[in-house]
N, C-alpha and C positions, 0 to 999 in steps of 0.2 A: 905393801903392794904384791909381794910375792905368794899370801893369803887370798889376796881377792883374784889373782891366776889360779891358781890350784881351783878355788870354788867355781872359776867357769870353767875349767876343764873337767871337773866332775858331773857339774849339771847339765852341760850340752850334752852327752852321750844319752841321757835320761831323757832328753826333750826330743833326740832325734828318735828314739824309740816311741813315745809314746803319741808322735806326731806321723810315725807310719800303721799306727794300730786304730785310733780314733781319728777321723778328721769328717768335713764338712764339705759335700759335692752336689752340684745339681746333675739331676736324671735326667737327660737328652731323650732316653727312649726306653721303652720297655718292651723286650722282642716276645715272640709268640710263646716262648716257652719260659718265659721270667726272669731273662737274663734283663738287668739293669746296666745300661750303658749310661758310664760317667761322664761328663766334660772332657774330661783328660782324656777319654778315650777307655780306661779300664771299663772291664766288665765283671760284673759279680754276681752273685744268687744269692738269695735270702737262704741263710742255713736253718736246717730242720724243716723245711717245710716242702710241700710237694703241692701244686695247683693242677686246676684243670681248666678252660679255656674262659668258665664262668671266673675263678679264683685272679686269672690273670687281668680279667676285665676289672676288676675290683683294684688289682695290684696298680694298674695304669691310673684310675681316676686319684688315687692316694700320693704315686710316688713320681710322676712326669713332670717335665719342669719345674722342680721342688728341690728346694736346698734341702737334704737330708745328712745327717750323721749319720758314716759308717763306722761299725767294728770290724775291722778286717778280722777272721780269724782262722782259717787256714790258707797259706800259698799251694798254689798248683800244683802238680806233680810233674806236669807235662807243659812244656812250652805251648801257649797260645788258649791255655784253659781257662777258666773262670775260676776267682776267689771266693770263697763265701763269707757271708757277712750276715752281723746283725744290721739292719735301719729302723734310724729313728727320728720319727716326725715330730716338729715341735705345733702342737695344735694348741686351738685358743676355744675356750667356751664360756657357757654363761650358767650359771647356777638358776634354776627355778625356782619361784617366778623372779622372773629377772628384774632388778629396778631402774627406774630412766637415769639413761649416762653412767649405766656399770660400765667398768672396766672389764673385758674379758680376763680372765686367768688363764695361765700357758702350761700346758704339759708336755713331756716328750712321752712320745706312744713307740713302742718298739713294734713296728710293722708285723714282722714275725708272728708276733705272740697276735694282735688284733685281728691278723686274716685266719687265724686257726679258732680265736673264740667268737668270730664272725660265721664258720663255719665257710670261709672260701678258700679254706687252705685243711690239708692233712699233715699230721707230723711223720717224716720222714723214721720209723721207728728203729731200722737199722743205722741208722745215723749217731755216732755219740757227739753230743754238744752241750754247751754249759747249761742252757735251760729247758732241757729235755724234759725232768718232771713237770716242770710249770708247764709246758706246753701240752704234754699228755693231761694234766688236769684240766687245760682249756677245752683241748680237744672231746675229753668224757661228758664236760658240760655241753657245751655245743651238740654234741650228739641227742642228749638226754633230752636238751629241748626244741632237737629237730631243727637247728639253726643252718642256712645255707645248704651243702651238699648234703647234709645229713636231712634234710627234708627229702630227698627223692631217692635217697640211696636204700636198697634193701640190701643186711645182712646176712 
């Protein structure tokens, strides 16, 4: 019995840390600056990306009223500031050619990266974050293909 108590004591603190870092929540609103307002009232910004009004429109379509998973990566330095986060959307898709009555596959899509890949967002190059190299590679490919903002931006 004593051993069981020790395991619970050691396990619970780790569980608390994980739950505060990665959690699922419904997005109730996407602000004009790209701020995601969650059902709990918490406000977060997507880490590593900046969007114009068209990019924010794409984000609204992807995130509003959706149950997303969030990996919070930075606590705000000042009270009332927004936390930075990676947002994941569970997406369903069919492989083509699709077969009759085929069940769609599911995949978690990192919205931050998806926005960069489609040219709906640019990488914030002055910000340090975990996926910076991956995002910069996606941005370079989107620019070369003339995707989204890269179709009308003059270098």
